[in-house]
C-alpha positions in Angstrom: 0.6 19.8 18.1 1.1 16.1 18.8 -2.5 15.3 17.9 -2.2 17.1 14.5 1.0 15.3 13.7 -0.5 12.0 14.5 -3.7 12.7 12.4 -1.5 13.8 9.5 0.7 10.8 9.8 -2.4 8.5 10.0 -3.9 10.0 6.8 -0.6 9.8 5.0 0.0 6.1 6.0 -3.6 5.1 5.1 -3.4 6.9 1.8 -0.1 5.3 1.0 -1.2 1.8 1.9 -4.5 2.3 0.0 -2.5 3.1 -3.1 -0.9 -0.3 -2.9 -4.4 -1.8 -2.2 -5.8 -0.1 -5.2 -3.0 -1.4 -7.4 -2.9 -5.0 -6.2 -6.5 -5.6 -5.1 -8.6 -3.3 -7.3 -6.5 -3.6 -10.5 -5.6 0.1 -10.8 -2.5 1.3 -12.6 0.9 0.7 -11.1 1.3 4.5 -11.3 -0.8 4.6 -8.1 2.5 3.5 -6.4 4.2 6.9 -7.0 1.9 9.0 -4.8 1.6 6.0 -2.5 5.3 5.9 -1.8 5.5 9.7 -1.4 2.6 9.5 1.1 4.4 6.7 3.1 7.6 8.8 3.2 5.5 11.8 4.5 4.1 9.5 7.1 7.5 8.5 8.3 8.8 12.0 8.4 5.7 13.3 10.3 6.3 10.7 13.1 9.7 12.2 13.7 8.0 15.4 14.7 6.3 13.9 17.8 7.7 15.2 21.1 8.7 11.9 22.8 11.8 10.6 24.5 11.7 7.3 22.6 10.7 6.5 19.1 9.0 3.2 20.1 6.8 5.0 22.6 5.8 7.6 19.9 5.0 4.7 17.5 3.0 2.8 20.1 0.9 5.8 20.9 0.4 6.5 17.2 -1.3 3.1 16.9 -4.4 4.3 18.7 -4.7 7.3 16.4 -4.1 5.1 13.3 -7.0 2.8 14.4 -9.4 5.7 14.7 -8.3 7.2 11.4 -8.7 3.9 9.7 -12.3 3.7 10.8 -12.8 7.3 9.4 -11.3 6.1 6.1 -13.6 3.1 6.2 -16.6 5.5 6.4 -15.4 8.4 4.2 -13.7 6.5 1.4 -15.1 3.0 1.4 -18.6 4.0 2.3 -18.9 1.5 5.3 -20.1 3.1 8.5 -18.3 1.8 11.6 -20.5 0.0 14.0 -20.6 0.3 17.8 -18.0 -2.4 18.3 -15.6 -0.5 15.9 -16.2 2.7 17.8 -15.9 1.1 21.3 -12.7 -0.6 20.3 -11.3 2.6 18.8 -12.1 4.5 22.0 -10.3 2.0 24.1 -7.3 2.1 21.8 -7.2 5.9 21.9 -7.3 5.9 25.7 -4.4 3.5 25.7 -2.5 5.6 23.3 -3.0 8.7 25.5 -1.8 6.8 28.6 1.4 5.6 26.7 2.2 9.1 25.4 1.2 11.4 28.3 1.8 9.3 31.4 4.2 11.0 33.9 7.5 9.3 33.9 10.6 9.6 36.1 13.4 11.4 34.5 
């Protein structure tokens, strides 16, 4: 369940931020901000669903998933295929995120 929440949160955050990018950098209508803000609110709500004892830990672990999802967006939406350095860096980040979220901790 955690992985699905993180993937959904990453897509919502990227889509919301891209709406601002489209408005400010690509010259699209300010109406792009409406779905963008809704998407960012969805992102914030989804992160509250992560089963973690601390918000900061949930957010830190999410960072690795966000990096991987951003590279997927780069490829799927922007048409730029990630190179081996992108993929290697993303793998390291995802490993780090897994350690942060799933490491055994004393109660």
